[in-house]
C-alpha positions in Angstrom: 46.1 118.0 204.6 42.9 119.8 205.0 40.9 119.5 208.3 42.9 116.4 209.1 41.9 114.6 205.9 44.3 113.5 203.3 43.5 114.8 199.8 45.1 113.9 196.5 44.8 114.5 192.9 45.0 112.0 190.0 48.0 110.8 188.2 49.0 108.7 185.2 51.6 105.9 185.3 53.3 104.0 182.6 54.0 100.3 183.5 56.5 98.0 181.8 54.5 94.8 181.7 51.1 93.4 180.9 48.0 93.5 183.3 48.0 89.7 183.5 51.7 89.5 184.6 51.5 88.5 188.3 53.6 91.4 189.6 51.7 94.0 187.6 48.4 92.4 188.6 49.3 92.5 192.3 50.4 96.2 192.0 47.1 97.0 190.2 45.1 95.2 192.9 46.9 97.4 195.6 46.2 100.5 193.6 42.6 99.7 193.3 42.3 99.2 197.0 43.7 102.6 197.8 42.0 104.4 194.9 38.6 105.8 194.3 38.9 105.2 190.6 41.4 103.1 188.7 41.5 102.7 184.9 43.8 101.1 182.4 43.8 103.5 179.4 45.5 101.0 177.0 47.9 98.1 176.5 50.3 98.5 173.7 52.8 96.0 172.1 56.5 96.7 172.9 58.6 98.1 170.1 60.6 95.3 168.3 63.8 97.1 169.4 63.1 96.1 173.0 63.1 92.4 172.1 66.7 92.8 170.8 68.0 94.2 174.1 
């Protein structure tokens, strides 16, 4: 805290899901509310190995 104000830096997060998945969409909505800037840097297909699990 500086002068009673909360300050933060930026961070990256990796999410297991797609932006249109309801849970992910709601989490992103919440992040947008509390963030000055929110970006999705990319959406990538899962490795076929994950489908076998």
